[in-house]
N, C-alpha and C positions, 0 to 999 in steps of 0.2 A: 323621710320627714320623721322628726322626733315626736314623741307624744306631747299632747298639751299639757302645758304646766299649770298650777294652781293659780300660779299670779296672773297668767293670761286670762284663765277663765273668770277671774274676778274683774278683770278689764272689760271682759265681754258683758258681765253682768251690769256694771256701771254704764256701759254705753246704750243700753236699752232705756226707753224713755219711762220715767218714773211716773206712778199712777196713784191717784189717792184711793185708798181702801176703806170699806165701811168696817167699823168696829164689830168684832165677833159678837154675835147674837142680836145685833140691832139692824134692822132693816133701813136702808137710806130712805129719806123722806121723798115721796113722788113730786116731780117737779109741776108747778102750776103753770101748764102751757097757755091756759086761757087768759092769764094775767099780763102775758107779754106777746108781742107781735112774733109770728113766726119768721126766722131768717130765711130769706128767700135762696133756695138752691140753685146753684149756677147751672145752666143748661149746658150739655156737652158740648155745643158748638161754640158758646162763650168761653167755657174752659179751655177748649183747644185753641182758642184764638190768643188767649193769655199764655197758655203753656202748649204750644203746637207740638211738643214731644210726646203728649199724652194722646194724640191722635194715631189709633192703632192701623189706620188704613195706610200709613205713611211708610217706607222701607225702614227697617231697623237702624241701618247705618246713618240716614238721614235724621232720624230722630235723635240718635245720639249726638250727632254734630249740634243741634239744635239745642239740646240740653247742655251740653259742655259750653256753647258760647254763652249761655246765661251764668255760669258759674264763675266765682272769683279764683284767683290763683291759689289762694289757701284751700278753697272748696276742692279744686282739683286735686292738689298735693294730698289732702285726706283721702280721697276716693283711691289712691293708688297703693294702699295698703290693704290687707286681707281682712282687717277690721274697719270697715267703711262706716263712718258715721251718717246719720240722716242729714239731709238738707231740707228742713221743712217749707222754706218759702218756695222751693221748686218741686215739691211733692216727691221727694227721694227719701225712701225708708231706709233705716240702717240695714247694712248687710254684712255678713262674714262669708267670705268666700271659701273658707276651708270645710271640706266634706270628704268623706270616705267611702268608697264601695268596692273594695279589692275583689272581694268574692261574696258579696252580700252587703247590704247597707251597714256601714261600720260604725261603731262608738255612738250609736244612737238608740241604745236599747234593744228590744226585741226585733228580730229580723230573721229571715232564712238565711241559715249559713251553709253555702255551697261550697265545693271543694277548692283549696287553694289554686291558685292559677298554675302552678307547675303540674297539678294534678289534672286540671281542665286541658293542659298541653298534652297530657298523655293520651286523651282521647283522640287527638288527630280529627277532631270532628267540628269544624267550623259552624255548622247548623246547630249543633248542641250548643256550642258556647254562646252563640247569638241568642239563642232562646233562654239561656241563663241569665245574660245581661238584660234581655227584655223583661224577665221577672224581677231582677234587681231594680230596674228603673221603674217598674210599676210600684214596687214598695217605697222606694225613694219619693216619688211623687205623691204617694198617699201619705207618707210621713210628712212631707213637706206641707200638704193640705192641712194636716192636724196641727203642726207648729204655727202655721199662719193663722188659724183660726183663733188662737191664744195669743197672738202677736208675740210669738217667741222667734227671734231672729239671730240667734247665736252660733257659736261654733257648732259643726255638724248637724245644722238645720237648714241649709240652704240647698241650692240646685246645681252647684258647681262643684264637680268631685274631680279629685286628683288620682286618677286612675285611668287607663292601666299602665302598669310598669312593664314597657318594652324593651328594656335593656336586654342585652345578650348575656346569658349565664356563662361566660368563659371560662370560669374556673369553679369547681364544686366546693371550694373553700369559703366563696362569698356567702355570708350570713343571709343577705336579702335575696338570694338567688331564686328561692321559692315562690317570691313574688311575681317571677317572670313567667314566659312561655317557654324557656328552655334556651338551648345552644343555637339553634338553627335560625339564619336571618328570615327564611322564607316562612318556615313554620310561626315564627315569632308575629311577622308581619300579618300573615293571613289571620291568625286568630286574633291579634290586636284589633284588626279591623272589624272582625265579627263582633268583638266586645263593644267597641266604640260604637258601631251602628246600632247595636241593640240599646246602649245606653242613651244615644242622641235621638233615636225615633226615626220616624219617615215622614213626619208632617212637613210639608213645603214652607209652612211660614214660621212654626214654633218648635225650638228645640225642646226635646222631652226633659233632658239634662244636658250639661256640658260634661263632655269627657276630656280628660288631660292625659295626654301621652308623656311619659316621664322615663328616665331623668336625661335630657337632651344635653350632652351626648358623651359617648365613650366612658361610661359609668357602670363599674361593677367591681368595687373594693379596691384596696383592703379599707374597711370601715373605719379603723382606727385613724386612717390618714385621709379620710374623704374631705376634711376641711383645709388640707395643705397640699394635697397630691397633684402633681401634673402628669396626666395621662399622654404619654407620648405615643404616637402611633402614625405610620406613613399614611400617604393619600390611599394605596391600594387597600390597606386594612380599614380605613375609614370609609371608604366607598362600596367595599364588598361585604363588610361584616357590621360595622357600628352604626351606619346610617339607614340601610334598607328599609327597616321596618318602620322608622320614622318618616320616611318618603311615603309608604304605603298608608301611614295614618293621615298624613296630610292630604293625599290623593282621594282618600274617602272622606274628606271633610271634618276631621277632627277640630273642634272649635278651640282648643287651648293645649300648649306646649308648656311643660315645666322643664326649667333648667337644673343642670346638676350642680352639686356643690364644688366638684373638683375643677382644676383647670384642663383644658385639652390643648396640647402642644403650645403651652404657655399663656394662653387666653383663659381667663374665668368664664366658665360656661354660661353663666348668667349676664356676662356682659362681653360675649364673644362677637366681634364684627364677623369673624369668618362663619360661625355657626348659626347666628341670629340675623344677620344682615344679608351676607353673601349667599349662603345656602338656604336657609329656611325662607326667607321672604324673596330673595332675588332669583335663585334658581327653581325654588319649588313653588312659589307664588302664594305661601301661606297667608291667610287673611284675618285670622284669628289673633287671640292675645297670648302673651307669654307672661307666665308666673314664675318666680323665682323659688326654689326649695328654701325652706325656713331657715332664716338666718344667713344665707348663702352669700349675700351681697355684704353683710359685715365681714365675711371671710376675706373679701378683696384687701383690706387695709389691716385686718387684725391677723390674718394667717398666711395668706398668699403674698403679703406685702407688697402689692402692685400700685396702691393709691396712698394718698398721704391721710385721709380722714373719712368719716361717714359722708359727708357732703360730696365729695370726689367719686367714692364708690358708687353712690346713687347715681350720679351724673354719667358715669361709665356705663352701668347697666341701662338707664333710660335712654341713651343716646344710640346705644346698640342693639335696642329692641326689646328690652325687658319692659313690660307693661304694668306689672303688679308685683308688689314685693309682699312675700309673707315674712313679716318681721315684727319685732315686739318691743314695745314701749318706746321711749324718746331716744333709744339707741338705734332704732331703725334708720338705715340710711336714707329711704324716700321721705322722711319727715324732714331732712334736711335739704331738700330739693329748692327751698327757697334762696337759702344760702348760696347752693350751687349756681342758681341763675344769676344772683348778685356778683358772683365770682368769674361770670362767663363760661361756665363749664357746660351748660346747657340752657335752652330757652323756653319760652312759653308755649311755642310750637310743639316742642317735644311732650309737655304736659298734654296738650290738646290731642295729640295723636294717641298717646296711650290711654287717655281717658275715653276717648271715642271707641277704641278697640274693646275697652272692658264693658263700657255702656251698650255697646252693639249687642254683645253676648246678653246681657240681662234684658233689653228689649226682645231678643230672638227667644228668650226664655217666657217671654209673656209676663214678666213682672210688673209692668205698668199697664197692662190691658185689663179690660173687665173679665172676670173669671170665665163667664159664659162664652167668650170668644177663644178660649185657650182649651182644647179637648183634654189635655193632659191634667188639667186642674180637676177633672171630674172623675178620676179614678177613686175607686171606693177604697177606704182603708182595710176592708176586709180582706184586701189581697195580702196583708202583711202576716207572713207566717201561715198562708192558706195551706189546706191540705193538697192543693195540685202542686204548689211551689216544694213543698215537702217531697211530694213524689218526683219531681224534677231533680231535687237535689240526692235523691236515691238514684235516679238514672244516671246522672252525672257521675257519681262516686263509683257505680258499678262500671261504667264506661271507662273510667280512669285507670283502674286496677290492671297492673301489668303482671302477667305470669312470667318470671324470670326462668324458672327450672321445675319440671314435673317428671318424676320417675315412675308415673302410673299411679301414685296415690290419690291424686285428685283427678275427679270431684270426689269428696268422702260420700260415704254412705250414710244415711240418716237413721240407721237402725244400731249405731255404735252403742256399746253398753256405757263406755266411760271415756271422757276426754279430760285431759289436764291442760290448762291454759295458764302459762308462765309468762314472764317479762315485765318489765316497767311500764310498758305502752298498753297493756291489756285493758286496764282499767281507767286510763288517763283521758281526762277530757281536753287538756291543752293540745294535744296532737290531733284533735278533731277542729280545733278553732283556727290553728295557724296564727296569723297575724292580721291587722288591720280589719278585726272581725267584729260583726255583731254579736249579740247573744241570743239564745234560744233555749226555752225552758225544757226541750226534749232532745238532749245531746245522747245519741246512741253509741255508747263504746264498744270496742270489738269483743270485749267480754258479754256485754248485753246481748249484741247481736248474735253471737254463738248460742248463747244460752236459750234465746227465742227461737233459734232454728232447729234445735233437737227435740226428740221426742221426750215426754215427760219422765220417762223411766231411764232417761240417759244420765248418768252420773257425771256433772261436771264440776271439776275442782279447779281452783285458782291460787296459785302462789306467785307473787312478785318475782321471787328468786333472787333478784339483784336490782340495784337502782341503776339509773341512766349512767352516771359515771362513776359514782362512789366505789372504792375497791373492796369494801366489806363484803364477806362471802357468808354472813350469818344467815342468809335466806336459801342458800344452797341445799342443805341437808333435807329440809322439808320438801322443796320442790322436786329434788332428784328421787327421793324415795317415792313420793307420791306418783311422779312420772311413771315410775317401774311398773305401777299397777294398772296403768291405762292402756286402751286400744291404741290411742294416739295421743301424741304432744304437740299443741299449737303454741309456738313461741312468738310472742308480739314484742319486737323489739326495735332498736333503730335510734332515731334522733328526736328532736322536740324542739319547738320554738324557743324553749329556755337553753338551748345549746346554739342553734343558729338562728339569726335575726338582725335586726337594725341595731346601729351604735347604741349602746346604753338599755337595750330592752331583753337581750338573751343573757340572763343573769348567770348562767352556767359557763358561759362562754369565756375564755382566757384571752381573747382577740378582739374585743369591743363588738362581738356579735359574729364574727367569723370563726371558723374552725381552722386549727393549726395543722391538723391531720384529718384525712378523709375515712380513716379506717373505723370499723364498728368499733364502739368502745369495748376495750379489753375485757372488762368484768362481764359485758354481756356475752362475748365470744366463750369465755370459760364457762359460762352457765350453759350454753348451748353444747359445748364439748362434753361437759360432765353428764348431760341428759343422753347425749347420743351415745356414749360410751356404755350405757346400760342396755343397748341394741333396740332401742325404741324407734317407731317411725317418727319422724320430725318433720312438721310443717312450719316454716318460718314465714311469718307476716313483718315486712319492713314498714315502719310509718318513718317517713322522712322527707325532707325538702329538697336537700342535695343529694348527689350521689354518694352511696356508701361502699367502701371497698372491702370486701371479705371473700377472697378465693376460698377459703374454708367452706363456705356456705355452697358455693357452687360445686364442690367436690363432694361433701358430705351430706348436707340436708337433702330430704326426700323430695321436698317442694319449697320454692322461694317464690313469694309474690312481693310486690310493692304497692302499697295503698295510700302513700304520699300523706298529706294532712287532709283527711277527705270530707270535712264537713258533718252537719248534724246527722246526717243517716250513714256515716262511715261504717259503723259496726254492723248494721244491717247489710250493706253492700258487700263487706267483706265475708260474712256469712252467705249471702247469696252464692258468691263465686266459689267459697270452698265447698258448698254443698251441692253445686251444679244447677242452681235455679237461675244462674246466670252464667254464661260462657264468656271469659275473659278476652277481651279484645283491645286493651291499651297497648300503648307502645312506647318505649323510652324516648323522652324528648331531650335527653342528656345521655352522655356518655357515662357509663360506670367503669372507672379505672381500676386497675389490680392494685395500686398503692399510691400513696402521696408522692413517692419518688418518680412516678410517671408524670408528673406536673412540671412546667416551667415555673421559675420564680413568680410568686404571686403578683407582684407589681409590675411585671413585664407585660405590656399590652400588645406585644407583637403576637400574630396568629400563627404564621407558618414556621414550621421546623426550620432551624439553620444552625449552621456551625459555629463554634467559638471564634470570637474575633478578639481584638486588642482591648476593646470597650464591652463586649457583652459575651456571657457564657452561652455556650450551645442551649439550644432549647428544642423539645420534642415535638413542638407544635400543640394547638389548642383545639378541641372539640373534633367531633368526627371528621370536619372538613379539611383538618390539617395534621392531626395525630398520626404519626406513623408506627406507633407500638400496637400492642395486642391488648384490647380491650377486655375486661371481665365480662361485661354485657354491652354491647354496642347501641349507641343511638340507633332508634327504630326498631329495637329487638322487642318481641314478645310473643308469648305461646298461647295456643288456643286448645280447647278440647277436641276441636275437629282439625282437619287439613285442608289445604287448598291447592290448586294447579294452576298455572298461567299457560296460555296457548295464544299463538298468533299476535305477536307485538308488531305494531308498525307507526310510522310516524309521517304525518302529512304537513306540508307548508301551506300557510294561508297568505293571502294577498298582503296582509298586514305586517307579515314576518314572524308572526307568531306560530307556533307549531301545535298540533294536535297528536296525541298519543292514544291509539285505539288498542285495546287489550282485552282477550277473553278470559274470564276468571270462572273457576267451578270449584264448588266445595265437594271435595272428594271423601269426605267424613261422613259420620253417621248421626250427626246432630247439628241443629243450626248454629251459625256463629258469625261474627264479624272479621273480614280481613281488612287491614289496613293497606292499601294498594299504594306504594311509594315509587315515585319516578325520580331517579338520580340522573345527573348529567356530568359528563367527564370530557373535558377539553383534551383533544389527543393531540393537538398541534399548536399550542399556545406560545406565543413569542415572549411571554414574561411568566412570571410565577402565578399560578392559579390553584384553588382548591383541588384535592385529590379528587373529590366529586362533591356534588351538593344536590340536596334535595330540592326540586323546583315544582313538584306537584304532588299531591296525595289525595286519596278518598277513602272514606271509611264505608265498607260495603257489606251490608246484612245479606246472608245467603241461607236458604234452608239446605239441609242434607241433600246432595245430589243436585243442587240447583245451579245453572250456568248463567252467566250475564256478560254482555259485552259493553264495555266501559271507554269513555272518551274522555280524556283529561288534557288540559292546555299548560303548555309551557310558554311563557311571555318572552318575548324577543330579547329583553334586556339581561335574562340569564345566560345569554350566547356572548355577552360582551365580556372584554377584558378591561382593567385599568392599567393603562401604560405607565412608563416610568415618570411622565410628566403629569400624572394623576388624571388623565383624560379617559373618559370611558367609551369604548368603540368596539364595534362587532368587526371582527377580522375573518377572512375566509380559512376554513379548516374542516375537519372531521370531527364529529362529536359522538361518543358513545352514549347510549341511552339504555339505562336499566329500569325494568319495570318489575317489581317483585314485592315481597312481603317484609322486606328489610334492605339493609345496604348490601351492595353487590360484595362479594367475596367474605361473606358472614354465614354462608350456609342456608341462608333464605331462599325459599322457591322464588324463580323469577327467570326473566328471559332479558337477553341483550338485544338490542338492534342499533342502528346508527343513523345519522343525519348528516349531510354535508351543507355547509353554509358558503355561499358564493359570493 
């Protein structure tokens, strides 16, 4: 979704009710209440008789139907846009549906800034992600309480949040990939569920917030073509890669789904009968509401050229299951639904259906209930940017750091005499913030974190040495000369939200937010090479959202870690890991390829490797599940300051068809640490193409030195299914190999094989 424009901000301001203001310095005259009879306050029972939808004892959907039945056609249409006006006669306040909390309450001022989702994915820890989402929803409810108290109902002030982004990060060039939980359907779905349930809460009557799983579906670049692109994929890729995380979100009760800009197999995603009617509501039984991405319905006629005009576009979206439009001004197609009804393109029943879905969510949020009846409305604003949330941000950032290489230089001793910190990201704040972020007055950069971690007599010097992309080497001489004098050099390099991001936001991208190449920018590589040529020990900290290709680092750096876009405590967390106050336990949620040439054509949505045909070039396959080449650092990879051993793996079959994997894990090293136990499934006898292997379970396990623990992990029956050539999902008899270890099979990670037979 694009950033809010100044024009739409002014519309939001105009939509609020004008109020008389006292002149500055003049107290308003007190009202003479004795001179006039008091207006009788209507009793609750009497009010409920006139407006039965205000009776909070009724079910939310019933209340929504009663309210919608009292509305005119024009009032219904107006409620189907993100900037919905008040209906005073019915007791409906104005409401703006647009809010953001990708990794903290976004675009609404001060908030705790947690690590970017790709960093949260690297934790492989659903419980931690759930706790982060719970903290975010606490702050969101507290902020809403403050906004409501001053009658502020504009954009970024409501309770309906357009997150999480659970698209599959299928290609590292995609600029928005760092908003996601990586390239694995199981990991994306599992962490998406943890985040959704943390946002929506566990109250049986009232939602804490509305979470919105986006962008449905088959959406992951190119950004420059998102308004025109038709993502072509077969049923097998659709069912095995692009849809599973959304199915998991629906199964856990997500209240809202956002459609994507693009077409999928010819149909616009925000008006797709296949996706919205047949799959989402028909197969999966989704009962929430669907919202369009911002301006996406306009794309139907303006860019996809599927409809004649705005009225036809609005009708196509509405009749196929899109209930709410994020649209702007008179150009928004849903504003033309009255005309569409007159032309017979849709009818009043379609309006009713969409309105009931939307108002059901508002009733479930408690927006029409007495505040005392909604437990979430009592959350104290003191939780915003609280000490506890800052500590949680630090915990999450530490847990997300992935140690990619270590030749024994880490952890660093704290009695170092001198450190030189170089690189364009060492003192940068934007790499802490990511995107769709809130703001915090205490952002700890890596330079600040390192400076705060060493003794007072350690000489810390800092030279950027090079910019992110600019080829000038004017900073090289000072950085290299100073580095020669230091005990160790810490280089903080990589990417930035200015290089990779959403269309129109990544100002240094030459591809509308995407990257055209995944290599470490050349000027940064040359800086590292110049420093290493002086014979110094070199520790490289990558700050990045997408994977960075740089074989030179794997060969020549003494240690490499990736810290992603780590949030407000990112610098502290990096220092914690470098100096051994925390043992790194993060694992890669994406594949780090060796070069851009390892990738298929960006706009090719096929997942599996395939030979060249008359119409398509050969493709090497995408992500760890299909890529047949040699990765620089594979999905699931991550080192520790300790070691682990696996013993006695076995698989048992339950009556419901699910399997349980039992394994014994032991910390064989000299310090405490976290191991991420990963279970991969390989179909040895499939009758159709299947992934090479796929992650189907994982658990992050803390163990003290020498400690042993026996674990039980579950594999759902659905992961034993294939998708046949007719697009049908089924389980067929055969043998499956099961790998339990600290990374993928065949990558050198510790682990064990076992087998299971499906009959």
